[in-house]
C-alpha positions, 0 to 999 in steps of 0.5 A: 583647470590643468591637465593631469601629468601622465607618466613619462620618460622624463621621470623614468627611474630604475629601482634595484630591489631584492625580493623572495625567490617565489613564483609570484614575487615578480608579479606582485612587484609589477602589480604594485607599480601599476597600482601606484600609477607608474608604467613598467618599462623593463624588468631585468634579473641582476642575480638570484639564489634559492632564497632571493632574487635581485632585479632592476625594475624600470618604470615611468613616473609623473614627477619626482614626488611620484617616483618617491611614492613608487619606491615607498610602495615597493619598500612596503611589500612583504619581503621586498628591500629597495637597495637603490633608486636611480633617476635615469634622466640624471644618469643620461646627463652624467658628464654631459651629452656631447663631445668633440671628435676628430674628423681626421686620423692622426696615425703617423708623422705624415698625417700629423704634418698635414693636420698640424705643423708645418702643413697647417701654416699654408692653410692659415695663410690662404685664409689670411689672404682670403677670409671667405676661405674660412667657410671652406677650410675650417669648422666654420662651414658646419658649426653653430654657436648656441648662445644664452645668458640663462635669463629665460630658460624653458619654463624655469626662468632666470636660472643663470648660465651654468644651470642653462648648460644642460639645455644648451647641450641638448640643443646641440645634440638635436642639431647634430641628430636632425640636421648634421650640424655641429653646435656648441653651447656658449653660456655667458656669465653676463646679462648685460646687453652690450657685453653679450653683443661684444662677446658674440661678435668677438667669437663669431669668426669660428661659427657659420651661424649664431643661435640665440637661446633662452634670452629674456625679452625685451633684451633678446630683440635688441641683442639679435638686431645689433648682432645682425647689424655687426655680423656677416653670418646669420643670427637666429633667435630660436625662441622667436623664429623657430616657434613662429615657423612651426606655428605657421606650418601648423596653422597652414595645415589647420586652415586646410582642414577647416577650409579657411584662407589665412587672409580671411581669419582673425587670430588672437594671440595670448602673450606678446613676448619674444615668441608671440611677437615673432609669431605675429610678425610672421603671420602678418608677412603671410597675409593674415586677416587680422591679429589681436595681441593680448598680454597682462594689460589686455588687448594691445591697442594704440590707446593703451598706456603700457604700449608706450613703454615697450618698443615691441608692443608699440610696433604691435599696436600699430600693425595689428588690431584693426578695429582697436579692440580694447578689452580682455583676452576672453572678449577678444576671442568672441568671433575669432577663428584662431587662438594661439597661446604662448603665455600662461596656464589655465587662462581659458575655459571651454565656454570661451572656445564656444564663443569663437567662430565656426570650426575654431582652431586652438593652439595652447602652447604654454608648457607644461600646463597650457592656456586651456585643458586640451581635452576641454578645448577639443569639445568645442574646437575643430583642431587643438594643438599644444606644446606637449609630447603627450597630446596630438599636434605637438608644436615643437621647435625641433621641426625647424631649427636643425633644417633651418641652420642646415640650409643656412650653412649650405647656402653660406648665408650671411643673414636670416630673412623673412623669405627663408622663414616662410619657405621653412614653414611651408616645407614643414606643412607640406611634409604632412601633405594637403591630402593627409592632414586631419584634425589630429595630424596637422604637423609632422612628427619630430622623428619624421626623416623627411622634415629636416632635409625638406626645410634645409632645401627650402631655406637654401633655395630661398636664401640663394634666390633672395641674396640680391635683393632679399625681403626685409628682415623681421 
């Protein structure tokens, strides 16, 4: 059973309508919108005379079909004429969401001489003599490439690089807003692993870090590993490691609420792709009791034929599922303490949660429809989290990646480590605080101003402390 899609700002529309200039006309208008299931956010008078009024009515709807229904409902009112319907999300994206601005003024000849020729030549030669100076004297100090091939975009799938660009622009805007990091979209018109590795290697001198984004598994694993071997800057696949960090942070606080230790719990993970694999590897680094990984063939175990054809599954089969469970997802849940879903909607029912251990924890993170209706799950689970903004305990990567890259850039890091990942997760968890966590608040808000600085500080300290030696990278 999927949850009902509620009106949201993601489908906000502004409808320009003309209506009769009588005392009750605007009231009839807003009432009709409410009865159509939308939420009125604003109503602005554009013009009026003694016969008619023109207004812009802004409301949140559930989806495109619902927006069209609202417009039709208004059009059907006596004396009302719909002149224009504007989708506010598309308006926000007109011309893109980011821009390049200069940090220095160029008001006169002297300033131009220092910023460009002839003065810039001295800076160029200093970098030629000492390449590490590029981190100090260029945008490399604070700039990240957001790299994608468009093969696994959000819940949209393989839509290609151009269609992926709005997501990468949004990612860059989030980097700046929450971490003060200058990020730039790099959308590659190839899905060939060798070409991607070569291209990113070639452009790397400009950047202080590489954020891989929306690249399909299992190619994303090889791309990340090969780039890590070739580059002297951190390579971070946010779909993997950002998700894993925030999940571990949320689980840390969830276990605080129910009074369990991570080394004592049994976790079932649905979805052994990029995100699921990274989550499980990080949980193992944190010392989780046991994990059972489930995907389309069922629980992954050493005797499962499918694991022999996929290196990441083979690794999971060797390092998880201590008892060799070989059944399906529902069976794996029996007696388990934690469910983490990064897979597909509507896989479970409340009865499945009821068969888990006492005070079960359910993280159903598939978007937009989770693995189980969170309202149904909450009838049996002690704590429920989703990936949705309209439900409590939203697991959102924006809690991690701005602070992670801020910390890596400040540390002038050359690699990403497990120690930094564990430190970032603990920092996020501690922003809520052990004395304030409760079943509805196990993770801070994405707008909490304390999150990114706390993560950045923790990551920087972990990377500087671990430079020689560091934990093995995962």
